C-alpha positions as CSV (number, residue, x, y, z in Angstrom):
1,M,-18.3,134.2,40.3
2,A,-17.3,134.5,36.6
3,E,-14.8,137.2,35.6
4,T,-16.4,139.8,33.4
5,K,-14.0,142.8,33.4
6,Y,-12.6,141.8,30.0
7,D,-16.0,141.3,28.3
8,R,-17.0,143.1,25.2
9,L,-20.7,143.3,24.5
10,Y,-23.1,144.8,22.0
11,G,-26.6,143.6,22.6
12,V,-30.3,144.4,22.5
13,K,-32.9,143.9,25.2
14,T,-36.6,144.4,25.5
15,W,-38.0,147.4,27.5
16,Q,-40.7,145.2,29.0
17,K,-40.8,142.1,31.2
18,E,-43.4,140.3,29.1
19,F,-41.7,137.2,27.9
20,T,-40.7,133.7,28.7
21,G,-38.8,132.8,25.6
22,I,-36.8,134.1,22.6
23,Y,-35.5,132.6,19.3
24,G,-33.6,134.0,16.4
25,S,-31.3,133.0,13.6
26,I,-27.6,134.0,13.6
27,T,-25.4,133.9,10.5
28,L,-21.9,133.3,12.0
29,P,-18.9,135.2,10.8
30,T,-16.8,133.6,8.1
31,N,-13.6,134.6,9.8
32,A,-12.5,135.1,13.5
33,Y,-9.3,135.5,15.5
34,A,-8.4,135.4,19.2
35,D,-5.0,135.1,20.8
36,S,-3.7,134.2,24.2
37,P,-0.1,133.8,25.4
38,E,1.4,130.3,25.3
39,G,0.6,128.5,28.5
40,T,-2.7,130.1,29.1
41,P,-5.2,127.4,30.4
42,D,-8.0,126.5,28.1
43,K,-10.6,128.0,30.5
44,D,-8.9,131.4,30.2
45,I,-8.5,131.6,26.5
46,D,-10.2,134.6,24.8
47,Y,-13.3,133.9,22.7
48,I,-16.2,135.4,20.8
49,D,-19.8,134.4,21.3
50,F,-23.4,135.1,20.2
51,Y,-26.2,134.3,22.6
52,L,-29.8,134.7,23.8
53,I,-30.6,136.1,27.2
54,L,-33.6,135.9,29.5
55,N,-34.0,138.2,32.5
56,D,-30.3,139.2,32.5
57,F,-29.8,135.8,34.2
58,I,-30.1,132.8,31.7
59,E,-27.7,132.8,28.6
60,A,-27.6,130.3,25.8
61,G,-25.7,130.4,22.5
62,I,-22.6,129.6,20.6
63,S,-19.0,130.6,21.1
64,W,-15.7,130.2,19.3
65,Q,-12.1,130.1,20.5
66,P,-9.0,128.9,18.6
67,R,-8.3,125.8,20.6
68,T,-11.7,124.2,20.7
69,G,-13.6,125.8,17.8
70,W,-17.3,126.3,17.9
71,K,-19.2,125.3,21.1
72,L,-22.8,125.5,22.2
73,F,-23.7,126.4,25.7
74,L,-26.5,127.0,28.3
75,N,-25.7,128.8,31.5
76,T,-28.5,129.1,34.1
77,S,-26.3,130.2,37.0
78,G,-26.9,133.9,36.5
79,G,-23.2,134.7,37.1
80,I,-23.7,134.1,40.8
81,G,-23.6,130.2,40.8
82,P,-20.6,127.9,40.6
83,D,-17.9,128.7,38.1
84,S,-17.5,125.0,37.4
85,D,-20.2,122.5,37.0
86,S,-19.1,119.0,36.0
87,N,-22.5,117.6,36.8
88,G,-24.3,119.8,34.2
89,T,-26.6,121.2,36.9
90,Y,-26.6,124.8,35.9
91,W,-24.4,125.1,32.8
92,D,-22.5,123.2,30.1
93,S,-20.4,124.1,27.0
94,K,-19.7,121.5,24.4
95,E,-18.0,121.4,21.1
96,V,-20.5,121.1,18.2
97,W,-18.9,117.8,16.9
98,K,-19.9,116.1,20.2
99,F,-23.7,116.5,19.4
100,S,-25.4,113.6,17.6
101,Q,-28.4,115.6,16.3
102,P,-28.4,116.0,12.5
103,G,-26.7,119.1,11.2
104,I,-25.3,120.2,14.6
105,S,-21.8,118.7,14.2
106,S,-21.3,120.5,10.9
107,I,-21.9,124.1,12.3
108,G,-19.0,126.3,11.4
109,F,-17.8,129.6,10.1
110,G,-20.5,131.2,7.8
111,S,-23.3,128.8,9.1
112,T,-26.8,130.1,9.7
113,I,-28.4,128.5,12.7
114,T,-31.6,129.1,14.7
115,M,-31.4,129.2,18.5
116,R,-34.2,129.1,21.0
117,L,-34.2,129.7,24.7
118,E,-37.2,129.1,27.0
119,C,-37.6,129.5,30.7
120,F,-40.1,127.6,32.8
121,G,-39.5,129.1,36.2
122,E,-37.2,126.5,37.8
123,R,-35.8,125.2,34.4
124,S,-34.6,126.4,31.1
125,S,-34.3,124.8,27.7
126,F,-32.0,125.6,24.8
127,F,-32.8,124.4,21.2
128,V,-30.6,124.7,18.1
129,N,-32.2,124.1,14.7
130,G,-35.2,122.6,16.4
131,Y,-33.3,120.1,18.7
132,E,-33.3,120.4,22.4
133,L,-29.7,120.3,23.4
134,Y,-29.8,121.3,27.0
135,N,-32.5,121.4,29.8
136,F,-31.1,122.7,33.1
137,K,-32.2,123.7,36.5
138,N,-32.0,127.5,37.1
139,Y,-29.7,128.5,39.9
140,L,-32.4,130.8,41.1
141,P,-36.0,130.3,39.8
142,Q,-36.9,132.9,37.1
143,Y,-40.7,133.1,37.1
144,G,-42.1,135.0,34.2
145,P,-42.7,137.3,32.7
146,L,-39.1,138.2,31.9
147,T,-36.9,140.5,29.8
148,A,-35.5,139.0,26.7
149,G,-32.4,139.9,24.5
150,Y,-29.6,138.8,22.3
151,T,-26.1,139.8,21.7
152,H,-22.6,139.8,20.1
153,G,-20.0,139.3,22.8
154,A,-16.3,138.5,23.4
155,K,-13.8,137.9,26.2
156,D,-10.9,140.0,25.2
157,Q,-8.3,140.3,27.9
158,F,-5.4,140.5,25.4
159,G,-7.0,142.8,22.9
160,Y,-6.9,140.5,19.9
161,A,-10.5,139.1,19.7
162,Q,-12.2,139.9,16.4
163,H,-14.5,138.7,13.7
164,N,-16.0,139.8,10.5
165,T,-19.7,140.5,10.1
166,A,-22.2,138.3,12.0
167,T,-25.9,138.9,11.6
168,W,-29.1,138.1,13.6
169,S,-32.4,137.7,11.9
170,N,-36.0,136.6,12.5
171,I,-36.1,137.5,16.2
172,N,-39.2,136.2,17.9
173,L,-40.5,136.4,21.5
174,L,-42.7,134.1,23.5
175,K,-45.5,136.0,25.2
176,N,-48.5,134.4,26.9
177,G,-47.7,131.1,25.4
178,S,-47.5,132.4,21.7
179,W,-44.5,133.2,19.5
180,M,-44.5,136.6,17.8
181,P,-42.0,138.7,15.9
182,W,-40.2,141.4,18.0
183,A,-42.7,144.2,17.2
184,W,-41.6,147.8,16.8
185,E,-43.9,148.9,19.5
186,W,-42.0,146.9,22.1
187,G,-38.9,149.0,21.4
188,Y,-35.5,148.0,22.6
189,N,-32.6,149.0,24.8
190,K,-29.0,148.7,23.7
191,V,-26.8,146.9,26.2
192,T,-23.1,147.5,25.7
193,K,-19.8,147.1,27.4
194,H,-16.4,148.0,26.0
195,D,-18.2,148.3,22.7
196,E,-15.9,150.7,21.0
197,R,-14.4,148.1,18.7
198,Y,-17.8,147.0,17.3
199,G,-18.7,148.2,13.8
200,V,-22.5,148.1,13.8
201,Y,-24.6,148.0,10.5
202,T,-28.0,147.5,12.0
203,I,-29.1,147.3,15.6
204,N,-32.3,145.3,15.8
205,P,-31.9,142.8,14.3
206,L,-28.2,143.2,15.2
207,S,-25.5,143.0,12.4
208,A,-21.9,143.9,13.4
209,Y,-18.3,143.0,13.3
210,L,-15.6,143.2,16.0
211,A,-12.2,144.7,15.2
212,K,-9.1,144.2,17.3
213,P,-7.3,147.4,18.5
214,N,-4.3,146.9,16.3
215,G,-6.0,145.2,13.4
216,R,-7.9,146.0,10.2
217,D,-11.6,146.8,10.1
218,P,-13.1,144.3,9.8
219,V,-10.9,141.2,10.3
220,I,-9.7,139.8,7.0
221,P,-8.5,136.2,6.1
């Protein structure tokens, strides 16, 4: 099971279980920082991420850490499946430059990208800028309707993870086969964990920065 005690999180989730998909655009920060002691294995390096969620189980989005840069991922293991998955059955995380779809390899600091996550019971699909990058089996079937959400996140075991402002926009939900904007009458719940370092400008759509404990607010170049 994945280690989560060092996670930072500031996210938004629907009140209702009425949905089978979510999409939105994220304007990535123009600057970020994370540090880990020399000799830390790549799999344990701190990172920041921005991702979509279905049913508190399926997660898909984009992450950054200093050694590998920006990566796109889909995880359908729900945190209870295998921690490693070389066969790509339940999850994968890949550097943006490894994707051949137009415009994906050039994603970087300050880019605005559109991400879409859909669940079909036994499988889930993740799209970026209209291209399907992943389609995986769910570790446990997630038959709709489901809750939906999106978040800013980080793994921050050493206390240095930070980024300047990142902003979500154009959040839409898939309900009964139709996409529609996240309406005010659906409301939202905040989902937070160790969120005291987040500076939040707007909650839904979410716009926020993450400051390190001994750094300036927000991170500067």
